N, C-alpha and C positions, 0 to 999 in steps of 0.2 A: 590879511585873510585870516579867518578863524581856523582852528584846527580841523583838518579833514577827518571826517568820521569814518572809521573802518570797523568799529564794533557794531554788532547787530543793533539796528535802529528801527525795525519794522514792528508795528504794534501787533500784526497778525501775519508773520512770514509764511505760515502754512496756507493761509487763506489767499495770500497774494500768489503763491506758487500754484495753487489750484486754479486761480483765475488766469494765470499765464498759460498753463497747460490747456485750459478750456479755449483760450483765444487761438491756440495753434491747432485745435481739433479740426480735422478734415483738410488741412492745408498740405500741399506737397512740400517737399524739402525746399524747393526754390521759393515757394510762397512763404514758407516759414522764415527763411533767411531774410526775405524782403520785409516781412512783418517786424522781425527783430531790428532791422535797420531803421525802419520808421519809428519804432518805439524808442530806440536810442536817441534819435533826433528830437522827438517830442520831449523826452526827459532832459536832454541837453538844453533845449530851449527853455524849459522850466527853470533849470539851474542858472543858466545865463552867464555866470562869471567865468571868464576864460581860465583863470588860475585854478578854480575848483574843477573845471572840466579836465585840465591837464593833470591834476592830482588824481582824478578818477581814472584817467587813462593809465597813469603809472601804477595805480593800485591794481587795476585789472591785469596789466602786464606782469606784475610781480606775483599775483595769485596764480596766473597761468604758468609761470616759470616754476612754481612750487609743486605744480601737478594738480 
């Protein structure tokens, strides 16, 4: 497996964040959580490689532990 990327890698992070917020507009908290779950599964399918997905889970857990 190639090195897992944790450094910023989005060409337009502010634009993506704005798009993400727009996608949540008008959703209830429950609908927003369901949207996030679907988005995670779509992105996981795009990635595909189990070892990369495990590395992403570990990176997210570590980032959450740091606050």
